N, C-alpha and C positions, 0 to 999 in steps of 0.2 A: 407348189406355188410359192417360190420364195420372193418373186418380186412383184411389186405393185402392179405393174401392168398387167400381170397374169392375172389379176383379181378384177381388171375392170372387162366388161361386158364387149363382145365383138363389136357391135353396132357403137359403141362409144369409143372405141379403137379406131373403127373406120372413118370416123369424123374429119381426122386431120390427113387423110390419104386422098384428097380430091386435087385435080390439076387448076380446077377454075377458083382462083382466089375467092373467099366469101361463099362459097356455092359447094353444095354436096347433093348425091342425089339420097333422097329420103326413103320412106316407105312407098312401095307403089311406083318409085321411078319418079315422085315428086320433088322438085328442087327445094331445100331447104336452105334458107339464109342463114349463114354464120357471123357473128361479129366476133372477131379475136379481141380478146382483152388482153392477151399476155405480151402485146408489143405497144402498151400505152395508147394505142390506137382508138379515136372518138368517132365512129359514123357519122355523128351528127354536127359535127365542127364546134366551134368556140360558140361559147352564148352571146349574144346581144349584150348584157353585162360586162362578160369579159373584154370583148373587143373593145368597147367604152372605155374600161379601165386601162387597157394598153395605150389606147390613144391620147387618154389625159397624162399616162405617164411619160409618153415620147414626148409631149408636149411641155413637159415639165423640164427634164434633163436626161442627157444621155452621157454615159461617161463607159469608158473600155475598162474591161476586167482585166486584172493581174492575175498572174498564177498562182497568188495566194488570197485573190477575190477581197482584199481588204476593205476597198470602200463600199463594196456590196455587203459585205459583213457587218461593217458598220452602220450601213442604212437599215438592215434588217434587223440589227441588235436596238438600234433607236426606235423602229416603227414597234418591236414587239416588248420594248422596255425589259430588254437583258444585256449583259456583257457582250461585247463582241467576241470575247472568249467562248461566250457559250453559242454561237452560231458557227455552223460548219457546212459550208459549201460544196458539193459534189456534182458529178457528171451523172446524177440518177441513183437510183436505189440499188444497182447492181455494184456501182464506184464505192457507194458508202457501206454495203457488206463486204466487199473485198477490203477497204481501209480497216474497217471493223475486226475483221479476221486478222489480218496482217499487224494491228495494233496488238490485240488480244491472245490471239493463240500463239503457242510455242511447242517445242517438241516436248510429248508427252501428254499435253493436252487434248481433249477431243471436243468434235464439233458435230451436231446433228444437221445433216444436210438433207435436201431432196435428190434423185437422182435424174441427172440430166441424159435423155434417153433420145435425143434429136436424130440420133444414127439410125434408128430404125423409119 
């Protein structure tokens, strides 16, 4: 057993093999509702406080993002009382990790990552 997937029990491996999103046959054929957290999805929707905050923000100002997100970076820096150079805006955690790897890794350096086994 050299792969992590081989260490996981068969019921746990089978959780992701259903055709119905969010559903899978559990013990004795009972349907088990699954909530996927790997896609940044929230099955409950935004909270009332989040909706109120979004409405308040929209009513105050709207600005268009530029490629370097300079205005957004300045606003976030002001809000958090840091320099704009300390704020980095990316298109999510995967983009951030990719940027870090491109910046910090070079030939001869090592990185530890997880195995992407989506092909199975």
